[in-house]
VEXDREN-2710 file (C-alpha; in Angstrom, 1 decimal):
% VEXDREN-2710
k/r/px/py/pz
1/UNK/-10.2/-17.0/4.4
2/UNK/-12.2/-14.1/6.8
3/UNK/-9.9/-11.5/7.0
4/UNK/-10.0/-8.6/10.0
5/UNK/-9.3/-5.4/9.2
6/UNK/-6.5/-3.9/10.7
7/UNK/-6.8/0.2/9.4
8/UNK/-7.7/2.9/11.2
9/UNK/-8.3/6.5/10.2
10/UNK/-6.0/9.5/11.6
11/UNK/-7.1/12.5/12.2
12/UNK/-3.8/15.6/10.9
13/UNK/-4.0/18.8/10.2
14/UNK/-4.0/18.6/6.6
15/UNK/-7.2/15.9/6.6
16/UNK/-7.0/12.3/6.8
17/UNK/-4.6/9.3/6.9
18/UNK/-5.9/5.7/6.5
19/UNK/-2.7/3.5/8.4
20/UNK/-2.6/0.3/7.9
21/UNK/-0.1/-2.0/8.8
22/UNK/2.0/-5.4/8.8
23/UNK/4.8/-6.7/10.9
24/UNK/7.5/-9.7/9.5
25/UNK/10.2/-11.7/11.5
26/UNK/12.8/-10.3/9.0
27/UNK/15.9/-7.5/8.3
28/UNK/14.3/-4.2/7.3
29/UNK/16.4/-4.2/4.1
30/UNK/15.0/-7.2/3.2
31/UNK/11.5/-5.4/3.5
32/UNK/12.8/-2.6/1.8
33/UNK/12.6/-4.8/-1.4
34/UNK/9.7/-5.9/-1.1
35/UNK/8.3/-2.6/-1.8
36/UNK/10.9/-0.9/-3.7
37/UNK/12.6/-3.8/-5.9
38/UNK/10.2/-4.1/-9.7
39/UNK/10.2/-8.4/-9.4
40/UNK/9.2/-7.9/-6.0
41/UNK/6.5/-5.2/-6.4
42/UNK/5.3/-7.7/-9.1
43/UNK/4.5/-10.4/-6.8
44/UNK/2.2/-8.6/-5.3
45/UNK/0.7/-5.1/-6.4
46/UNK/2.7/-4.8/-10.1
47/UNK/6.1/-4.0/-11.4
48/UNK/6.6/-0.7/-12.1
49/UNK/9.8/0.7/-14.4
50/UNK/11.5/4.2/-14.3
51/UNK/14.7/5.6/-13.1
52/UNK/14.1/5.7/-9.0
53/UNK/14.9/8.8/-6.3
54/UNK/12.6/11.4/-5.3
55/UNK/11.5/13.0/-8.1
56/UNK/11.7/11.5/-10.5
57/UNK/8.2/9.3/-12.3
58/UNK/7.9/6.2/-12.2
59/UNK/4.7/3.4/-14.6
60/UNK/3.4/0.9/-12.4
61/UNK/1.2/-1.1/-13.9
62/UNK/-1.5/-2.3/-11.4
63/UNK/-1.3/-6.3/-12.7
64/UNK/-4.4/-7.4/-9.8
65/UNK/-7.0/-4.7/-10.9
66/UNK/-9.2/-4.9/-14.3
67/UNK/-7.0/-4.4/-16.9
68/UNK/-4.1/-4.2/-16.0
69/UNK/-3.6/-0.5/-16.5
70/UNK/-0.2/1.3/-16.2
71/UNK/-0.7/4.4/-12.9
72/UNK/2.6/6.7/-13.2
73/UNK/3.7/8.3/-9.9
74/UNK/6.1/10.3/-8.6
75/UNK/8.6/9.6/-6.0
76/UNK/7.9/12.7/-4.0
77/UNK/10.9/10.5/-0.9
78/UNK/12.3/7.9/-0.6
79/UNK/14.4/7.6/2.5
80/UNK/16.1/4.0/2.0
81/UNK/15.4/1.7/3.9
82/UNK/12.9/3.5/6.0
83/UNK/10.8/6.4/3.6
84/UNK/9.0/5.9/0.2
85/UNK/6.3/8.6/-0.5
86/UNK/4.5/8.8/-3.7
87/UNK/1.6/10.5/-4.9
88/UNK/-0.5/9.9/-7.8
89/UNK/-3.5/11.5/-9.7
90/UNK/-6.4/9.4/-9.8
91/UNK/-9.0/9.1/-13.7
92/UNK/-11.3/10.8/-11.3
93/UNK/-9.1/14.1/-11.1
94/UNK/-8.1/13.3/-7.0
95/UNK/-4.4/12.8/-6.1
96/UNK/-3.2/10.0/-4.3
97/UNK/-0.5/10.1/-1.7
98/UNK/0.9/6.6/-0.5
99/UNK/3.5/6.5/2.1
100/UNK/5.6/3.2/3.5
101/UNK/7.1/3.7/6.8
102/UNK/9.2/1.1/7.2
103/UNK/10.8/0.7/11.4
104/UNK/12.8/-2.0/12.9
105/UNK/13.4/-3.7/16.4
106/UNK/15.1/-7.3/17.2
107/UNK/15.0/-8.7/14.2
108/UNK/11.5/-7.7/13.2
109/UNK/10.4/-5.7/10.7
110/UNK/6.4/-3.2/10.6
111/UNK/6.1/-2.1/7.4
112/UNK/2.7/0.8/8.1
113/UNK/1.0/2.2/4.5
114/UNK/-0.8/5.4/5.3
115/UNK/-3.3/6.7/2.5
116/UNK/-2.9/10.4/3.0
117/UNK/-5.4/13.0/2.6
118/UNK/-7.9/9.9/1.7
119/UNK/-12.1/11.7/1.5
120/UNK/-14.0/9.7/4.3
121/UNK/-16.4/8.7/0.8
122/UNK/-13.7/6.3/-0.5
123/UNK/-12.4/4.4/3.4
124/UNK/-15.4/2.4/2.0
125/UNK/-13.4/0.7/-1.1
126/UNK/-10.1/2.3/-0.4
127/UNK/-9.4/0.9/3.0
128/UNK/-10.5/-2.7/0.9
129/UNK/-7.6/-2.8/-1.2
130/UNK/-4.8/-1.4/0.7
131/UNK/-5.4/-4.4/2.7
132/UNK/-5.5/-7.0/-0.3
133/UNK/-2.6/-5.5/-1.0
134/UNK/-0.8/-5.5/1.7
135/UNK/-2.0/-9.9/2.9
136/UNK/-0.5/-9.8/-1.2
137/UNK/2.4/-8.8/0.4
138/UNK/2.4/-11.3/3.3
139/UNK/1.5/-14.1/1.1
140/UNK/4.1/-13.2/-1.9
141/UNK/6.3/-12.9/1.1
142/UNK/5.5/-16.0/3.0
143/UNK/5.4/-18.1/-0.7
144/UNK/1.9/-18.5/0.7
145/UNK/-2.0/-18.5/-1.5
146/UNK/-2.6/-15.1/-2.6
147/UNK/-6.2/-13.7/-0.7
148/UNK/-9.0/-13.4/-2.4
149/UNK/-10.3/-9.8/-3.4
150/UNK/-13.9/-10.4/-2.5
151/UNK/-12.8/-11.7/1.5
152/UNK/-11.7/-8.1/1.9
153/UNK/-14.6/-6.5/-0.4
154/UNK/-17.5/-5.6/0.1
155/UNK/-17.4/-7.4/3.1
156/UNK/-14.7/-5.4/4.9
157/UNK/-16.5/-2.1/3.8
158/UNK/-18.9/-0.9/6.7
159/UNK/-16.3/-1.5/8.9
160/UNK/-14.6/1.5/7.0
161/UNK/-17.3/3.0/6.4
162/UNK/-17.7/3.2/10.0
163/UNK/-13.9/5.1/10.7
164/UNK/-15.5/8.6/9.4
END
């Protein structure tokens, strides 16, 4: 399988946003559960522990990263079933702001993943990673084989670097 990159870069007053989306033939509440319930996030990203709700800090296990590290994430906003905003500090001292926006029409839900304030030099590595994770979400929901990360990186690096 050769996945086709779908991410796009949006410039805002606050910097750049990397925007990726997936469409599901499912009610919004079901897709929301896939991105918020620990037993379901474990299938495509990793489980999380802690108290849900805006202002709280949770710990997420990155099951599909080398060493399966735990990462602390702060829930900045939680507006079920339409919006989840998380922030995290990475090991290089940078700050991630990730937002999931969901919208449903006629039984079809669109999930938009937005990586806010992404630095242009990070696009070539982050873009393929988010494409991979979103396709992992699709595979977990459709009960199909997981994609291979090697099909995303470095194959999609040039595409994402070109967005800058």
